[in-house]
C-alpha positions in Angstrom: 0.0 0.0 0.0 1.4 3.4 -0.9 2.0 6.1 1.6 -0.6 8.4 0.0 -3.4 5.8 0.3 -2.4 5.0 3.8 -2.0 8.5 5.1 -3.1 7.4 8.6 0.4 6.0 9.0 1.7 9.5 8.6 -0.3 11.3 11.3 0.9 12.6 14.6 -1.2 10.0 16.5 0.7 7.2 14.9 3.8 8.3 16.8 2.2 8.9 20.2 4.1 5.9 21.8 7.6 7.4 21.1 9.9 7.0 24.1 11.6 10.3 25.1 15.4 10.1 25.1 16.6 10.0 28.7 16.6 13.5 30.2 14.2 14.9 27.6 10.5 15.5 27.3 8.6 15.4 24.0 6.6 18.6 23.5 4.9 17.9 20.2 4.9 15.6 17.1 3.8 16.9 13.7 3.3 14.7 10.7 2.0 15.2 7.2 2.2 13.7 3.8 4.3 15.6 1.3 3.4 14.8 -2.3 5.0 15.8 -5.7 8.1 17.0 -3.9 10.7 18.4 -6.3 14.2 19.8 -5.4 17.6 20.0 -7.1 20.3 18.3 -5.1 23.6 19.6 -6.4 26.8 17.7 -5.8 28.3 20.8 -4.2 25.9 20.3 -1.2 25.6 16.5 -1.4 29.4 16.5 -1.3 30.1 12.8 -1.8 27.3 11.9 -4.3 26.5 13.2 -7.8 23.9 15.9 -8.6 20.3 14.6 -8.9 16.9 16.1 -9.1 14.3 14.8 -6.6 11.2 15.0 -8.7 7.6 14.1 -7.9 8.4 12.3 -4.7 6.1 11.5 -1.8 7.2 11.1 1.8 6.0 11.4 5.3 7.4 14.5 6.9 7.6 14.1 10.7 8.9 16.7 13.2 9.5 15.8 16.8 9.9 18.8 19.2 11.5 18.0 22.6 13.1 19.8 25.5 15.7 18.9 28.0 14.5 18.5 31.6 14.7 21.8 33.6 15.6 23.9 30.5 13.7 26.1 28.2 15.3 24.8 24.9 13.2 23.4 22.1 14.9 20.9 19.7 13.4 20.1 16.4 14.2 16.8 14.7 12.8 16.5 11.2 12.5 13.2 9.3 11.5 12.4 5.7 10.3 8.9 5.4 9.6 7.5 1.9 6.8 5.0 1.2 7.5 1.5 2.5 7.9 0.1 -1.0 10.5 2.8 -1.8 12.5 2.5 1.4 15.9 0.9 1.1 15.9 0.0 4.8 18.6 2.5 5.6 18.9 5.8 7.5 20.8 8.8 6.1 21.5 11.7 8.5 22.6 15.0 7.0 25.0 17.3 8.9 24.9 21.1 9.3 27.1 24.0 8.3 28.5 27.2 9.8 26.9 27.8 13.2 23.8 25.7 12.2 23.2 22.1 13.2 20.5 21.4 10.6 17.0 22.1 9.1 18.1 24.6 6.5 19.2 24.5 2.8 22.5 22.5 3.2 21.1 19.5 5.0 17.8 19.6 3.1 19.8 19.3 -0.1 21.6 16.2 1.2 18.2 14.8 2.4 16.6 15.4 -1.0 19.4 13.5 -2.8 19.2 10.7 -0.3 15.4 10.5 -0.7 15.9 9.8 -4.4 17.9 6.7 -3.4 15.3 5.4 -1.0 16.8 6.5 2.3 14.8 7.5 5.3 16.6 10.8 6.2 16.8 13.1 9.1 18.1 16.5 10.3 18.1 18.3 13.7 18.4 22.0 14.6 19.8 21.1 18.1 17.5 23.8 19.5 19.5 26.6 17.8 17.0 27.7 15.1 17.4 27.4 11.4 17.2 30.8 9.9 20.1 32.2 7.9 20.9 34.5 10.8 20.9 31.5 13.2 23.3 29.6 10.9 25.7 32.5 10.2 25.1 35.2 12.7 24.5 32.8 15.6 22.5 35.0 18.0 21.6 31.9 20.0 25.1 31.8 21.5 24.4 34.4 24.1 21.7 33.8 26.7 22.2 37.4 28.0 25.1 39.9 27.7 28.2 38.2 29.3 26.6 34.8 29.5 27.0 32.0 26.9 24.0 29.7 26.5 25.8 26.6 27.6 22.7 24.4 27.2 22.6 25.2 23.5 26.3 24.9 23.2 26.1 21.4 24.6 23.3 20.6 22.3 25.2 21.8 19.3 28.5 20.3 20.4 27.5 16.7 20.8 24.4 15.7 22.7 21.8 16.5 20.0 23.7 14.2 17.6 23.0 11.1 19.6 19.4 12.2 20.4 18.8 12.8 16.7 19.9 9.2 15.9 17.8 7.7 18.7 14.7 9.7 17.6 15.2 8.9 14.0 15.5 5.2 14.6 12.3 5.2 16.7 10.4 7.0 14.0 11.6 4.5 11.4 10.7 1.5 13.5 7.2 3.0 14.2 6.5 3.8 10.6 8.0 0.8 8.8 7.7 -1.8 11.6 11.4 -2.5 11.6 14.7 -0.8 12.4 17.1 0.3 9.6 19.6 -2.3 8.5 22.3 0.3 8.2 22.7 3.9 9.4 24.9 6.6 7.7 26.0 10.1 8.6 27.3 12.6 6.0 28.4 16.1 6.5 31.1 18.7 5.7 32.5 21.7 7.6 30.4 22.0 10.7 28.7 18.8 9.5 32.2 17.2 9.3 32.9 18.2 12.9 29.5 16.7 13.9 30.6 13.5 12.1 33.8 13.4 14.1 31.9 14.0 17.3 29.7 10.9 16.5 32.8 8.8 15.7 34.5 9.8 19.0 31.5 10.1 21.4 28.7 7.9 20.0 30.4 5.3 17.7 27.5 2.8 18.1 24.9 5.0 16.4 26.1 4.8 12.8 27.6 2.1 10.7 29.3 4.5 8.3 30.4 8.2 8.8 31.6 10.5 6.1 33.2 13.8 7.2 34.5 16.5 4.9 36.6 19.5 5.9 35.9 19.0 9.6 36.5 21.8 12.1 38.2 19.3 14.4 39.5 21.9 16.9 36.7 24.4 16.4 38.0 27.3 18.6 41.3 27.3 16.9 39.7 26.9 13.4 37.5 29.9 13.9 40.3 31.9 15.4 42.4 31.1 12.3 39.5 32.4 10.1 39.7 35.8 11.8 43.5 35.8 11.8 44.2 37.5 8.4 41.8 40.4 9.3 43.6 40.7 12.6 46.9 41.1 10.7 45.4 43.8 8.5 44.0 45.6 11.5 47.4 45.5 13.3 49.4 46.8 10.4 46.8 49.4 9.6 46.6 48.5 5.9 43.9 46.6 4.0 45.3 45.6 0.6 43.0 45.5 -2.4 41.6 42.0 -3.1 43.3 41.9 -6.5 46.7 42.3 -4.9 46.1 39.2 -2.8 44.7 37.4 -5.8 47.8 38.3 -7.9 50.0 36.7 -5.3 47.8 33.6 -5.2 47.8 33.3 -9.0 51.6 33.7 -9.0 51.9 30.8 -6.5 49.8 28.6 -8.9 52.0 29.5 -11.8 55.2 28.7 -9.9 54.0 25.5 -8.2 51.6 23.8 -10.5 54.4 21.8 -12.2 55.9 20.6 -8.9 54.1 17.3 -9.3 55.2 17.0 -12.9 51.8 17.8 -14.3 50.5 21.2 -15.4 46.7 21.1 -14.7 46.0 24.3 -12.8 46.2 22.5 -9.4 48.9 22.7 -6.8 49.3 19.1 -5.6 52.7 19.6 -3.9 51.5 22.4 -1.6 54.1 21.8 1.1 56.9 22.1 -1.4 55.2 25.3 -2.7 55.1 26.7 0.8 58.9 26.0 1.1 59.9 27.4 -2.3 57.5 30.3 -3.1 58.0 33.5 -1.3 55.0 36.0 -1.4 57.4 38.8 -0.6 59.2 38.2 -3.8 56.1 39.5 -5.6 56.2 42.9 -3.9 56.6 45.8 -6.4 55.5 43.6 -9.4 53.1 45.3 -11.9 49.9 43.5 -12.7 46.4 44.2 -14.1 43.6 44.2 -11.5 40.6 42.0 -12.5 37.9 42.9 -13.5 38.5 46.6 -13.5 41.6 46.4 -15.8 43.4 48.9 -13.5 47.2 48.7 -13.5 48.5 48.2 -10.0 51.6 47.3 -8.0 51.7 44.5 -5.4 52.3 46.0 -2.0 54.2 44.7 1.0 51.0 44.6 3.1 49.4 42.2 0.6 52.5 39.9 0.9 52.4 40.2 4.7 48.7 39.1 4.8 49.1 36.2 2.4 52.3 35.0 4.2 50.5 35.2 7.6 47.5 33.3 6.2 49.7 30.5 4.8 52.0 30.2 7.8 49.1 29.9 10.3 47.9 31.6 13.5 50.5 31.9 16.2 50.2 31.7 20.0 53.1 32.3 22.3 55.5 32.8 19.4 54.7 29.5 17.6 52.1 28.2 15.2 48.9 27.3 17.1 47.0 26.1 14.1 48.0 25.4 10.5 47.4 28.0 7.8 45.7 27.7 4.4 47.7 26.4 1.5 49.2 28.3 -1.5 46.9 28.4 -4.4 43.8 28.8 -2.2 41.3 31.6 -3.1 41.5 34.0 -0.2 39.2 36.7 -1.3 36.1 34.9 -2.7 33.2 33.5 -0.8 33.0 30.4 1.4 29.3 29.4 1.4 27.5 32.4 2.8 30.8 33.9 4.1 33.4 36.4 2.9 36.8 35.0 2.0 39.0 35.4 5.1 41.3 38.0 3.4 38.6 39.9 1.7 38.5 43.7 1.7 36.2 46.4 0.4 37.7 49.3 -1.5 35.9 52.6 -2.4 36.4 54.6 -5.6 39.0 56.8 -3.9 41.2 53.7 -3.2 40.5 53.5 0.5 40.1 49.9 1.7 38.7 48.2 4.8 38.3 44.7 5.9 35.3 42.5 5.2 34.9 40.1 8.1 34.0 36.5 7.7 30.8 36.2 9.8 32.0 33.1 11.5 35.3 34.6 12.7 33.7 37.9 13.5 30.9 36.5 15.7 33.1 33.9 17.3 35.2 36.7 18.7 32.2 38.8 19.8 30.0 36.1 21.2 32.3 33.5 22.6 35.4 35.7 23.2 34.0 39.0 24.4 30.5 37.6 25.2 29.2 40.9 23.9 27.3 41.2 20.6 28.2 44.9 20.4 31.9 44.5 21.0 34.2 46.2 18.5 36.8 43.8 17.2 38.4 46.4 14.8 41.2 47.4 17.2 42.1 44.2 19.0 45.7 44.1 20.1 47.7 40.9 19.4 47.5 40.0 23.1 43.7 40.5 23.1 43.2 38.4 20.0 45.4 35.6 21.4 43.6 35.9 24.7 40.2 35.3 23.1 41.5 32.3 21.2 43.0 30.8 24.3 39.9 31.6 26.4 37.4 30.0 23.9 39.7 27.0 23.5 39.8 26.5 27.2 36.1 27.2 27.9 34.7 25.3 25.0 37.0 22.4 24.5 34.7 19.9 26.2 31.8 21.0 24.0 33.3 21.5 20.6 36.7 19.8 20.4 36.7 16.6 18.3 40.4 15.8 18.3 40.4 12.6 20.4 42.7 10.2 18.5 41.5 7.1 20.4 39.0 5.7 17.9 39.2 2.2 19.4 35.5 2.4 20.5 34.6 3.0 16.8 36.9 0.2 15.8 35.3 -2.2 18.3 31.8 -1.2 17.2 32.6 -2.2 13.7 32.0 1.3 12.3 33.7 2.8 9.2 34.9 6.4 8.9 36.1 8.3 5.9 37.3 11.9 6.1 38.3 14.1 3.2 39.6 17.6 2.8 40.4 19.8 -0.2 43.9 21.1 -0.2 42.6 24.5 -1.4 40.1 24.8 1.4 39.5 28.5 2.0 38.1 28.2 5.5 39.3 25.2 7.4 43.0 24.4 7.2 43.4 20.9 5.7 46.6 20.1 7.6 44.5 19.9 10.8 42.6 16.9 9.4 45.8 15.2 8.1 47.5 15.8 11.5 44.5 14.2 13.2 44.7 11.1 11.0 48.4 10.8 11.7 47.8 10.8 15.5 45.1 8.1 15.1 47.5 6.0 13.1 50.2 6.4 15.7 47.8 5.2 18.3 46.1 2.5 16.2 48.6 1.2 13.5 45.8 -0.9 11.8 43.7 2.3 11.4 43.1 1.5 7.7 40.8 -1.4 8.7 38.2 1.1 9.7 39.3 4.7 8.9 40.6 6.3 5.8 41.5 10.0 5.0 41.7 11.6 1.6 43.3 14.8 0.4 41.8 16.3 -2.7 44.2 18.6 -4.6 42.6 21.9 -5.6 39.2 21.4 -4.0 38.0 24.4 -2.0 35.9 24.3 1.2 33.6 21.3 0.7 33.1 22.1 -3.0 34.4 24.4 -5.8 37.9 25.5 -6.5 40.0 23.8 -9.2 39.8 20.3 -7.9 37.2 17.6 -8.3 34.2 16.6 -6.1 34.5 13.0 -4.6 31.0 12.1 -5.9 31.6 8.3 -5.6 32.7 8.3 -2.0 29.4 7.7 -0.3 28.7 4.6 -2.4 32.2 3.4 -1.6 31.5 3.9 2.1 28.3 1.8 1.7 30.3 -0.9 -0.1 32.8 -0.9 2.7 30.2 -1.1 5.4 27.8 -3.6 3.8 30.2 -5.8 1.7 33.6 -5.3 3.3 34.9 -3.7 0.1 37.8 -1.5 1.2 38.2 1.6 -1.1 41.5 1.6 -2.9 41.0 5.1 -4.4 38.2 7.4 -5.3 37.6 9.1 -8.7 37.4 12.9 -9.2 36.8 14.9 -12.4 37.8 18.5 -12.9 38.4 21.1 -15.6 41.9 22.3 -16.3 42.9 25.9 -17.2 42.6 25.1 -20.9 39.0 23.9 -20.4 40.1 20.2 -20.8 38.6 17.6 -18.6 40.9 15.7 -16.2 39.8 12.4 -14.7 42.1 11.5 -11.8 42.0 9.4 -8.6 42.5 10.5 -5.0 44.2 8.1 -2.6 44.0 7.0 1.0 46.3 9.3 3.0 49.3 9.3 3.1 49.4 7.8 -0.3 49.4 10.1 -3.3 48.3 9.6 -6.9 51.3 9.1 -9.2 51.4 8.7 -12.9 52.1 5.2 -14.2 55.3 4.9 -16.1 54.9 5.2 -19.9 51.3 6.2 -19.7 50.7 9.2 -22.0 47.1 10.2 -21.4 47.4 11.8 -18.0 43.9 13.2 -18.2 42.6 9.6 -17.9 42.2 8.0 -14.4 43.7 4.8 -15.8 47.1 6.5 -16.0 47.2 7.0 -12.2 47.9 4.8 -9.3 48.3 5.2 -5.5 51.7 5.0 -4.1 
C-alpha cells in the first residue's frame, strides 16, 4: 500500500508511543504527507554523491519537538520517510554548516538527494533555530550579555547528535515496523565536525560516517578564520583584493608543475610553501581584474598572504595550520566572505570585510558581547580570546580525540576528506589528526581512511574535483567489506580540458604510471 493511500500511518497520533530520550520531554509531534516534492540536489551540497533532481516524490514529513529537563530549549528533529515500497531499509543523516546544526538548505539538499535513493533521512536543529541568521550570525550563542547559553552549546557540540539518531530510529521502526539495517551520517565543515563527534563520542549510532573538511578543533579553526583580518588591523593596511589574488595566482604558476603535471592545481602544496615567497612579488606590476586597472603588489598584501599561509601563532609558535598556497583567499565560502577579503571605495580606501563566523566567534564566545568592536584588538587581546574560547569550549566542541578504538570495536567505518585548497578550514589539521590516530592504532586502515583532494575548496568548488563516488564506496565498505583503494574525481583544467584522476587514502598520493601518456585519464594514475 502506498503512503498516500495509507496516510493514517503519517499522522501525529501514529507516533504517540515514542519514548523520550533519557533526560528529555517530548513537547509535540507533527506529521503530514508531502506529495509531488521536487528539489535539485547539487553535488556541491551533497558533497560525496552526484547531482540529482528529486522529482515528484512523496514522503511522510515528521517533526518531533522536545526539550531537556529543567531547561527552556526546544529541539526540532525532522525526518523524511519514503513510502515503504521505496525505502531501502537505511537511515541517512545530513550534517549542518556554519553555526547551524540542521533544518536549512544545506542538510535539506543532502536529504533530497538521499530520498531519491530510497533512504529515510533526518536533520536536527539542536535547538538553535534554522534561519540564515541563526546559521551564520549565531544570535543563539548568548543567553544574555556576558553569558553564553551553555545548554545550546552542549546541544550543538554533541548531545543533540545522539538524540537525533535515537529519535530517527524510533520514527523509522514505528513507521515501517522494523529498524534500519544500516545507518549513515554525511556532513562537511560543521557537518564534518559533527561526524567526528559521532565517531568519537557515539560510535554505536552509525555504521558509516563521512566527514568533509571537519572543524576538528573548532575554537582554533574559527580563530584562524579571523587571523588575516587581525593582521590587517594590526598593520593598519587593508590591501586590495586583487593584490592578494595576484600573489595567489603567482603561486599557482610557480608551483603547478611541482608534481610533474600542469593542470592548474597545486598538488605539492608543502613544497610550494617552502619554495614560493610571497614577498618576492612585492613591487610587481599587474592588471587588476575585473577593473583592468594597472597596480603594484604592495608589502601589506604579501604580509597578509604570508600570515594566512603560515598559520595563526600563539606564544610565538604556530597554534593552528594555515591555508595552502593556491587557495582563493578573497572569494566567498558558502555564505561567508573570504578570510582575506577587503572592500575598496572609488578613492582607493580599503577596509576589511569580516567573515561572519570569525567575527561572531570573537564577539559572542570571546568578548561575550554582541556589540563588542573587534576592529582594534591588540595581538594580546586576540590571542587571549583564542585561548579563552579553546579552554572554555574544548569539552563541548573539540573533536580531536585520536583514540578511535570504540569505533573500531563497534565495527563502524569512517572516511574523512579535505580539499587542499580549502579557503576556510586548514586541511593540515585533518591530516595531522589522522596521523595521530595511526600512531595510536597502527591498523587504522581497517576502519578509517582519510583523503586529500588537490585543488578542492571548502567542501566544494575550486579547481579540484568533487568526490562524488565516495558515499557509495563507504556503503560498499560497510555492507560488503569492500575497502576503497582510491576514489575518482573529475575537474576542468585551465585550458578547459577535462581531467579524470584518482585520490588516494592518506598518506598515499596519486602518481602517474610509467609510460602512460594520457594523464587526463584516471587509468594512468595509481596510488603510491
